[in-house]
C-alpha positions in Angstrom: 100.6 49.5 141.2 98.8 47.8 144.1 97.9 49.8 147.2 96.4 48.3 150.4 95.6 50.4 153.4 96.6 48.0 156.1 93.9 45.3 156.0 91.9 45.2 158.2 91.2 48.9 158.4 87.8 49.0 159.8 85.8 46.8 162.2 82.8 47.1 164.6 79.2 47.2 163.5 76.9 49.4 161.4 75.4 50.7 164.6 78.5 52.9 165.1 80.0 50.9 168.0 83.6 51.7 168.8 86.0 50.0 166.4 87.8 46.9 167.6 91.1 45.9 165.8 91.2 42.5 164.3 93.3 40.0 166.1 93.2 36.8 164.0 92.8 35.7 160.5 89.6 33.7 161.3 87.9 36.8 162.7 88.9 38.8 159.6 87.5 36.3 157.2 84.1 36.4 158.9 83.7 40.1 158.4 82.2 41.5 155.2 84.9 43.2 153.0 84.6 46.1 150.6 87.0 46.3 147.7 87.5 50.0 146.8 88.9 50.5 143.3 90.2 54.1 143.1 93.3 56.3 143.1 92.2 59.3 145.0 93.6 59.4 148.6 90.8 61.8 149.7 88.1 59.2 148.7 89.9 56.4 150.6 90.2 58.6 153.7 86.6 59.6 153.5 85.5 56.0 153.3 87.8 55.1 156.1 86.2 57.8 158.3 82.7 56.9 157.3 83.2 53.2 158.0 85.1 53.7 161.3 83.2 51.7 163.9 81.4 49.5 161.4 81.7 45.8 160.7 83.1 46.4 157.2 86.8 45.8 156.3 88.2 47.9 153.5 90.7 46.7 150.8 92.0 49.2 148.3 93.4 48.8 144.8 94.0 51.5 142.2 93.5 49.9 138.8 91.0 47.6 137.0 93.8 45.0 136.5 94.6 44.9 140.3 90.9 44.7 141.1 90.3 41.7 138.9 93.3 40.0 140.3 92.2 40.7 143.9 88.7 39.4 143.2 90.1 36.1 142.0 91.8 35.5 145.4 89.9 37.5 148.1 86.2 37.1 149.0 84.4 40.5 149.0 80.8 41.5 149.9 80.8 44.6 147.8 82.9 46.6 145.3 83.1 50.4 145.3 84.6 51.5 142.0 85.4 55.0 140.7 83.7 55.5 137.3 87.0 56.3 135.6 90.3 54.6 136.4 93.8 54.9 135.0 93.4 51.7 133.0 89.7 51.6 132.3 86.3 52.2 133.8 83.8 50.5 136.1 82.6 48.6 133.0 85.9 46.6 132.9 85.3 45.6 136.5 81.7 44.6 135.7 83.0 42.6 132.7 85.4 40.8 135.0 82.5 39.8 137.2 80.5 38.3 134.3 80.2 34.6 134.6 80.6 34.6 138.4 77.7 32.7 139.9 77.8 34.7 143.1 79.5 38.0 142.1 79.6 40.9 144.6 77.5 43.9 143.9 79.3 46.8 142.1 78.7 50.3 143.4 80.0 53.0 141.1 81.4 56.2 142.6 81.5 59.5 140.7 81.5 63.3 141.1 79.2 63.3 138.1 76.6 60.9 139.5 73.7 61.9 137.3 70.6 60.0 136.1 72.3 58.8 133.0 75.2 57.2 134.9 72.8 55.6 137.4 70.6 54.2 134.6 73.6 52.9 132.7 75.0 51.2 135.9 71.7 49.5 136.7 71.0 48.5 133.1 74.4 46.8 132.7 74.2 44.9 136.0 75.7 47.2 138.6 74.1 47.8 142.0 74.1 51.5 142.6 75.9 54.8 142.2 77.3 56.9 145.0 78.0 60.6 144.5 81.3 62.1 145.6 82.1 63.6 148.0 80.8 60.7 150.0 77.9 61.1 152.4 78.2 58.9 155.4 74.5 58.3 155.5 74.4 57.2 151.8 77.4 54.9 152.1 75.9 53.2 155.2 72.5 52.9 153.4 74.1 51.2 150.4 76.0 48.8 152.7 72.9 48.0 154.7 71.1 47.2 151.4 74.1 45.0 150.3 74.0 43.2 153.6 70.3 42.6 153.3 70.7 41.2 149.8 73.5 38.9 150.9 71.5 37.5 153.8 68.5 36.9 151.6 70.5 35.0 149.0 72.9 32.3 149.9 74.2 33.7 153.2 77.8 33.0 151.9 80.5 35.5 151.5 80.7 36.3 147.8 83.9 35.3 146.1 84.2 36.5 142.5 86.2 34.4 140.1 85.8 31.2 142.0 85.3 28.2 139.8 
């Protein structure tokens, strides 16, 4: 099953300016996009609330399979992925990114965000771990870090799965 919360959901800037709805496809493509892979409505709503008034757009899928499929067609700047999904784990998403020359950073989300998970994510090539319930300050900090990394690398929007 594929779920999308009306793209674009979120716009504005990280400085918490009032949100402005997207009006054209070209504007939407210029904004950084987060792919959220998870099935819990409360997590999607929390992210929506935290990101309200930021530059980030949020796309949502519920399974590993849908995430890999979406990553082949949609440029994303970051992936937030629940640690456990109905058809796998964050590791399947990470495996799907292997071989991509400019893969987006993977941020794993979990209620059990302990040192073991954090070390495993970093050792296997993930970017970070976010504890749930989400803290607005932590989510924005991770996204600022992702933005900084992106501007220091190629400056292009990352597109996983592109040949």
